[in-house]
C-alpha positions as CSV (number, residue, x, y, z in Angstrom):
1,M,0.0,0.0,0.0
2,N,1.3,3.4,-0.9
3,I,-0.1,6.6,0.7
4,Q,0.8,10.0,-1.0
5,N,-0.4,13.5,-0.5
6,K,-1.7,14.7,-3.9
7,D,-2.0,18.3,-2.7
8,S,-2.6,20.1,0.6
9,Q,-6.2,18.8,0.8
10,T,-6.1,15.4,-0.9
11,T,-4.4,12.1,0.0
12,V,-4.3,9.2,-2.4
13,V,-3.9,5.5,-1.5
14,T,-2.8,3.0,-4.1
15,G,-1.6,-0.6,-4.2
16,L,-4.4,-2.1,-2.1
17,L,-4.6,-5.8,-3.1
18,E,-7.0,-7.1,-0.5
19,L,-9.1,-5.5,2.1
20,V,-10.0,-8.4,4.4
21,A,-10.2,-9.3,8.1
22,A,-6.5,-10.1,8.1
23,N,-5.4,-6.6,7.2
24,A,-8.4,-4.2,7.5
25,A,-7.6,-2.7,10.9
26,Q,-3.9,-2.2,9.9
27,V,-4.9,-0.5,6.7
28,R,-7.4,1.7,8.5
29,D,-4.8,2.7,11.1
30,E,-2.0,3.3,8.6
31,I,-4.2,5.6,6.5
32,R,-5.5,7.5,9.5
33,A,-2.0,8.0,10.8
34,A,-0.8,9.3,7.4
35,L,-3.6,11.8,6.9
36,P,-2.3,15.4,7.4
37,A,-4.6,17.6,9.5
38,A,-5.5,19.6,6.3
39,T,-6.6,16.6,4.4
40,V,-10.3,16.6,3.6
41,N,-10.4,14.4,0.5
42,L,-9.2,10.8,0.5
43,D,-8.9,8.9,-2.9
44,L,-8.7,5.2,-2.6
45,D,-7.5,3.6,-5.8
46,L,-9.2,0.2,-5.9
47,S,-8.0,-0.9,-9.3
48,A,-5.7,-3.5,-7.9
49,L,-8.1,-4.7,-5.2
50,T,-9.1,-8.3,-5.8
51,F,-11.1,-9.1,-2.7
52,L,-13.2,-7.1,-0.2
53,D,-15.0,-8.7,2.8
54,S,-17.2,-7.3,5.6
55,S,-14.1,-6.2,7.6
56,G,-12.9,-4.3,4.6
57,L,-16.3,-2.6,4.2
58,G,-16.0,-1.6,7.9
59,T,-12.6,0.0,7.1
60,L,-14.1,2.0,4.3
61,I,-17.0,3.1,6.5
62,S,-14.6,4.1,9.3
63,L,-12.5,6.1,6.9
64,H,-15.6,7.7,5.6
65,K,-16.6,8.8,9.1
66,T,-13.1,10.2,9.7
67,L,-13.3,12.3,6.6
68,R,-16.9,13.4,7.2
69,S,-15.8,14.7,10.6
70,R,-13.5,17.0,8.6
71,N,-16.3,17.9,6.2
72,G,-14.5,15.9,3.5
73,T,-15.1,12.9,1.2
74,V,-13.8,9.5,0.4
75,R,-13.7,8.6,-3.3
76,L,-13.3,5.1,-4.6
77,L,-11.3,5.0,-7.8
78,K,-11.6,2.4,-10.5
79,P,-13.1,-0.6,-8.5
80,A,-13.1,-3.9,-10.3
81,A,-16.4,-5.4,-11.2
82,N,-16.5,-7.8,-8.3
83,V,-15.7,-5.1,-5.8
84,L,-18.3,-2.7,-7.3
85,Q,-20.9,-5.5,-7.1
86,I,-20.2,-5.8,-3.3
87,L,-20.6,-2.1,-2.9
88,E,-23.9,-2.1,-4.8
89,L,-25.2,-5.1,-2.9
90,T,-24.5,-3.3,0.4
91,R,-25.8,0.0,-1.0
92,L,-22.5,1.6,-0.2
93,H,-22.3,2.9,-3.7
94,R,-24.8,5.6,-2.4
95,V,-22.4,6.6,0.4
96,F,-19.1,6.8,-1.6
97,E,-18.4,8.7,-4.7
98,I,-17.2,6.0,-7.2
99,V,-15.0,7.1,-10.1
100,N,-14.5,4.7,-13.0
101,G,-11.9,5.2,-15.6
């Protein structure tokens, strides 16, 4: 996983391969620790994500709550079809901004 500050208000996370029970808490904690105080936008590049379980969904929701407390947003970039299907089944596609392409 790679965490970079795109600009003063946006942080981008790339290289997530799986977001599952085995790593969900660690991913959440690493991202939170890397967020500068000025960050209000979090872009999660999900193009490499192959598997997402309920713990991973919990991590996404937790990060969403963190950014909402800053009046910010979490965007999910380029999720694979299977990941997008999970987001739609759980209706989380209504919570997150999803950017394809």
